[in-house]
N, C-alpha and C positions, 0 to 999 in steps of 0.2 A: 081813560080811553085815549089811544093815540090817533092822530089825524091820518087819513088815507092819503099818503103822499104819492105823487107820480114818480115812476122810476127815472133814474138818470142813466145815460149810456156812456160807455167809453169805447172809442173806436181807435184801434192802432193798425198801422200799415207798415210793413217792413219790406225793403228792397233786398233781394237776395241776388248777389252777383259775385261770381268767382270765389265762392266760399265765404264771402263777407256779407254780414247782415247790417243794414243801415235803416234806422227808424226814420220814416218820412212823414208820419203824422201820429200824433197822440193827442186826441181831443175828447172833451166831455160835452154832453149836450142833452137836451130833452127829447130829441128825435134824431134819427139818422136814416140815410139811404146809402147803400153801398152797391158797387158793381165791380166785378173783377172779370177780365176777359183774356182769352188766349186766341190768337189768330193763327191758323194753320192752313196756308194756301187760301182756299175759298171758304173754309169752315171756321166759324167763330163760336167758341164755347164761352158762355157768360153765366156767372153765378151772381145772384142778387140777394140782398138782405135789407130789411127795414124794421124800424121800431119806433114807437112813440105815436102821438096823436096824428091822425090823418090830416088835419088842417095844417099842422106844422110841416108835415111831409110835403104837402102841396106847395108850401112856400119854398121849401128846399128845392123842389123840382123847378119852380119858376126862377130861382136864383141861378141854378145850374144852366138852365136854358138861356137866360140872359147873358151869362158869362161866356158860354161856349157856342153861341149862334153867330153865324156870319152877319155883318151889318146889312140892313135892308137897303136896297137901292130905291131911290125916290125918283 
């Protein structure tokens, strides 16, 4: 009998510019959260994806928030 193993994920992102494709990330992990957006004047179209355990996803969200939030004034 084989053990029930959690899935692993691979996320790749490519930049497409002037007919050239450049890989900007190729990463493996136990969970992921993705967001891709296009801003057209006042309209933003966003596509989200996620996978893996919810507890690990919440840690990812906290890390993103800490990295991209403006410093708090004291």
